C-alpha positions in Angstrom: 198.4 199.9 214.8 200.3 198.0 212.5 199.1 194.6 213.5 195.8 195.4 213.5 196.0 197.1 209.8 197.2 193.6 209.2 195.1 191.7 211.0 191.9 193.7 208.8 194.0 193.2 205.4 194.1 189.9 205.9 190.2 189.6 206.3 189.7 191.6 203.1 192.5 189.7 200.9 191.0 186.4 202.2 187.4 187.2 200.5 188.7 189.0 197.6 190.9 186.9 195.6 193.2 187.6 193.1 190.4 185.4 190.6 187.3 187.4 192.3 189.1 190.8 191.8 189.8 190.4 188.1 186.2 189.6 187.6 185.5 192.5 189.3 187.8 194.2 187.0 186.4 193.0 184.0 182.7 194.5 185.4 184.3 197.6 186.7 185.5 198.7 182.7 181.6 199.6 182.3 180.0 199.9 185.7 180.8 203.1 187.9 179.3 201.1 191.1 181.5 198.3 190.8 184.8 200.5 189.9 184.3 202.4 192.8 183.9 199.0 195.0 187.1 197.6 193.2 189.0 201.0 194.2 188.4 200.5 197.8 189.0 196.6 197.7 192.3 196.8 195.3 193.1 200.5 195.5 196.0 201.8 193.2 199.3 202.2 194.8 200.5 206.0 195.9 198.4 209.3 195.3 199.5 210.2 192.0 196.3 208.8 190.2 194.4 210.7 187.6 191.6 212.9 189.1 192.5 211.6 192.5 193.1 214.3 195.0 194.3 213.5 199.0 190.6 213.5 200.1 189.7 210.9 197.6 193.0 208.9 198.8 191.5 209.3 202.2 187.9 209.0 201.6 188.9 205.3 199.7 191.3 204.4 202.7 188.6 205.2 205.6 186.1 203.1 203.4 188.2 200.1 202.9 189.6 200.2 206.5 185.6 200.2 207.4 184.5 197.6 205.5 187.6 195.1 206.6 186.5 195.7 210.2 183.0 194.9 209.4 184.2 191.7 207.6 186.4 190.6 209.9 184.0 190.6 212.8 181.9 188.3 210.7 184.3 185.8 210.5 184.8 185.5 213.5 181.3 185.3 214.6 181.0 182.0 211.8 178.7 184.0 209.6 180.9 182.6 206.8 181.0 178.8 207.8 178.7 176.6 205.9 175.8 175.8 205.6 174.8 179.1 204.7 179.2 181.2 204.5 179.2 180.1 200.9 175.9 181.9 199.7 177.2 185.1 201.9 180.3 185.1 200.3 178.8 184.8 196.9 176.6 188.1 197.4 179.5 189.7 198.5 182.1 188.8 196.0 179.7 188.8 192.8 178.9 191.3 190.7 175.4 192.4 191.4 175.3 195.5 193.4 172.2 194.6 195.1 174.1 191.5 196.7 177.2 193.4 197.6 175.4 195.9 199.2 173.0 193.3 201.2 175.8 191.0 202.3 178.2 194.2 203.6 174.5 195.3 205.5 174.5 191.5 207.3 178.7 192.2 207.9 177.8 195.7 209.2 175.1 194.6 211.5 177.1 192.1 213.2 179.6 194.3 213.9 177.4 197.3 215.3 175.2 194.0 217.9 178.6 193.2 218.6 180.9 195.8 219.3 178.9 199.1 219.9 176.4 196.9 221.9 178.5 194.3 223.2 175.9 191.8 221.9 177.4 187.9 221.8 175.7 187.2 217.8 174.8 183.8 216.8 174.6 183.5 212.9 171.6 182.4 211.4 169.0 181.2 213.7 165.8 179.6 212.4 162.8 181.6 211.5 159.1 181.3 210.7 158.7 178.2 208.4 161.9 177.1 208.0 162.8 180.6 206.8 166.7 181.7 208.2 167.3 184.9 210.1 170.6 186.6 210.3 171.5 187.0 213.9 169.8 186.0 217.0 171.0 187.8 220.6 170.5 186.0 224.3 169.6 188.8 226.2 167.5 188.8 230.3 164.4 188.7 228.3 165.6 185.8 226.7 166.5 185.1 222.9 165.8 187.9 220.7 165.8 187.4 217.0 167.4 189.7 213.5 167.2 190.1 210.1 168.4 192.6 208.0 167.4 194.2 205.3 169.0 196.9 202.9 166.8 198.1 200.7 167.4 200.8 198.1 167.3 204.2 199.3 169.7 206.2 197.3 169.1 209.2 194.7 171.5 209.9 192.4 173.1 213.6 192.4 171.2 214.0 189.1 167.8 213.2 190.7 168.6 215.5 194.0 169.7 218.3 191.5 166.2 218.1 189.3 164.3 217.5 192.6 165.7 221.1 193.2 165.7 222.7 189.9 161.7 221.9 189.8 160.7 222.4 193.5 159.1 219.4 193.6 159.0 216.5 196.3 160.9 214.0 194.0 161.8 210.7 195.4 160.9 212.1 199.6 159.0 209.2 199.8 161.2 206.3 197.9 162.9 205.3 201.6 159.7 205.5 203.3 158.2 203.6 200.8 161.3 201.0 200.1 161.2 200.7 204.3 158.0 199.5 204.5 158.5 196.6 201.9 161.8 195.4 204.0 159.3 195.6 207.1 156.5 193.4 205.3 159.1 191.1 204.2 160.6 190.3 207.2 157.2 189.9 209.4 157.0 186.7 207.2 159.8 185.8 208.2 159.5 186.3 212.3 158.2 183.3 214.8 155.2 185.5 216.0 156.6 183.9 220.0 159.8 185.6 220.1 160.9 189.1 219.9 162.2 190.5 216.8 164.3 193.5 215.4 163.7 194.4 212.0 167.1 196.1 210.8 167.2 198.4 208.3 171.3 199.3 207.2 172.8 201.5 204.8 176.6 200.9 204.1 177.9 203.8 201.5 179.0 202.1 198.6 178.8 204.6 196.1 180.7 207.8 195.1 180.5 210.7 196.9 177.7 212.3 195.8 175.2 209.7 195.8 172.4 210.4 198.7 169.9 209.1 200.1 166.5 211.1 199.6 166.1 211.2 203.1 168.6 210.9 206.1 167.6 208.7 209.4 165.9 208.9 211.3 163.3 211.1 209.7 162.5 208.3 207.0 162.2 205.8 209.6 159.9 207.8 211.7 157.9 208.7 208.2 157.9 205.3 206.9 156.6 203.2 210.4 155.4 206.2 212.9 154.1 209.2 210.5 154.9 212.6 209.5 153.1 216.4 210.6 151.0 217.7 207.5 149.4 221.0 207.4 145.7 220.3 207.6 143.1 222.5 205.8 140.1 223.7 208.6 137.0 225.3 207.6 137.2 227.8 210.1 140.7 229.0 209.9 144.3 228.6 208.4 146.2 225.4 207.7 147.6 223.5 211.4 150.2 221.5 211.4 149.2 217.9 212.2 150.4 214.5 212.9 149.1 211.9 210.7 150.0 208.7 212.2 150.0 206.6 208.8 153.2 204.8 209.1 153.2 200.6 209.4 153.3 200.9 213.2 150.6 203.1 214.3 148.2 202.5 210.8 145.0 200.1 211.9 143.3 198.9 209.2 139.6 198.2 210.3 140.9 199.0 214.2 143.3 196.5 214.0 147.1 196.8 214.6 149.4 195.2 212.1 153.0 194.0 212.2 152.7 192.9 216.1 155.5 190.2 215.8 158.2 192.8 215.1 159.4 194.2 218.5 160.9 197.1 216.9 162.7 198.7 214.0 166.6 199.7 213.8 168.3 201.9 211.5 172.0 201.5 210.9 174.0 204.3 208.7 177.8 204.9 208.5 178.9 208.2 210.8 181.4 210.0 208.5 184.7 210.2 209.1 184.2 208.1 212.3 184.7 204.1 212.8 181.5 204.0 214.2 177.8 203.8 213.0 174.7 205.9 213.6 171.9 203.6 215.4 168.0 204.7 215.4 165.8 202.5 216.9 161.8 203.2 216.6 160.2 200.7 219.0 156.7 198.9 217.6 153.6 200.6 221.0 151.7 197.7 219.7 154.5 194.6 219.6 153.0 191.2 221.6 156.9 191.4 222.5 158.2 194.3 223.1 162.2 194.9 224.0 163.9 196.5 226.6 165.0 200.0 226.2 168.4 199.3 227.7 169.3 197.2 224.7 170.5 199.4 222.3 172.6 201.3 224.6 173.8 205.0 223.3 171.4 205.0 220.2 168.5 207.5 220.0 165.4 205.7 220.5 162.1 206.8 220.0 158.5 205.5 221.0 154.6 206.3 220.3 153.5 207.5 223.9 150.2 208.7 224.3 149.5 209.3 221.2 153.1 211.3 220.7 156.2 210.5 219.3 159.1 211.1 221.5 162.5 210.3 221.5 163.2 208.6 224.4 166.5 208.5 224.2 168.9 210.7 222.4 172.6 209.7 220.8 175.0 210.5 223.7 178.0 212.3 222.0 181.3 210.2 221.4 184.0 210.5 223.8 187.5 211.0 222.3 
């Protein structure tokens, strides 16, 4: 265990030098987001910190080990090599919160594809019109391209409390809207002739108490398939009916869109465990579908015969 922790510690310290930490400390004085990041990366020694409980200490330690694991594997996979490594490192170590989240999400995805699915990841393949994607993997179906997006899905504790107090669906659809924007962006980056997968990765980079408006896979299903709604009829009481308004099922003018995207994967952390939770939504209109076996034990959904079905539920972890 001590050897493992040493390797992981070296992964973080090789990226976050004293110069970078000094810059982050200055920013942390006025930013709670930066303060959280600093506490994870360079924690103060001991438990005797003002207001810090044993739970807090364990939470930061678990988060630190998780980030170490992701970054260590990303380094091993070659993600920090040139010509694109400097840009990734700049986002990871910069003070911009969106940039940090996107860089950490790429490291998180690299770890998930490699460690959980056993795929051999090749960083930075070419995409449409000279664009650069995150990863490619070689499978028995040929090369599969991956693009990682990490849109803002969070809702502050204050907004969540206001939503409950007012009994309104405040921010209920915000995650789905952000995911649809990510899909449109990725669609422009993918080459049509390949199998392409969009990964929406959501690393937790906030203090406890900042939550997403809607957890996976519910937000994925809403964004890309649709949702159940109460439909009023003239002859009787309202009845629940599935409305296929998600990007994969909605057909403006009768023509399917986003056909170059094979599937969308949602990744989020499994609280208190080293693994991540994966949810996969297969695109029924894809020109190049991917095999279900690619995703191991992750939960998978498909639109079959006009119904949304859970094709494979996640298996319980073996301890």
